Phi, psi and omega in degrees: 000139181275153175290123184294347180269355183243132173281143180233164179301137183301330180297335181273355183257156169212162182304132181273166176300320179296321179294318178295316179296324177297317178297312181299318180293319181292323181281322186072160182255133172225118182293321182264150178298147180203168174252110188295320179220157178304129180089000181270176180257159178303140187224151179216157176067236179258053176087015181283134179248350177220157175266174184304326182275004179092354178294133180285146174294139174238162181290347179260004177294151178289156177297156179235162178276167175298323179297316179295319179298320179294322175301317180297316179297313181299318179298313181298313181296324179298314178296313180298321184299317179297315180291323178299311179300317181296335182280351185231057182300130176077000183280142175254137180222155165285154177304318182295321176298314180304310182299315185286326176288325175293323175298321176302316181295328178294320182280315188255347178097150182292328178297316177295323177299312184301327182264007185279155174288339175301310180299316179302315179295320180295319178299329179270004180064028176263075189295312179298324178293326176296318176300312181301323181295340176304323185290346176288339182269073184239006183252149176211130179050040177080000180256143175275107186287352176276353182265127183306330180294347179255021183254016183291191184306319177251024182283189188233030179305324181300326177300314182290314182295326178293320178294320178297320178295315178301314180301312180299314180295321180295312180294333179295342179252008179278000000 
């Protein structure tokens, strides 16, 4: 186990049990496919939008078990993790930073990660600025999720609260 006060080479890190549990808790479990927020895509299990073969989840797909949902998350995180590590050559991170940025890729996608200012700041070793950049990711389907008028039944308050938690956790290790 690494010392939580010391940043280590990203190559030496992998998603922790705490990081996986944070993703599962933030996503919540739904056995049947659903659309989580207005303007979103069909989702199943713990926030999965695609299956291992790349097929997108549809609203007519059969329900899945928690075990199957966990397989989907692990598969997705495994693929994302390799690309995430490759996107940060030479960067040192705390385990908690690693977990929360990897969680970001699960929610927003690796493509958004690669073009994010978080990644740019990390490559420049500007760790607090990378944390601050998390708060820029507050929009979904053209709506600003930090605004109370967008917190209704199919609203996107969860996008904003998840970013605030990531930011708080990130700043907590600076």
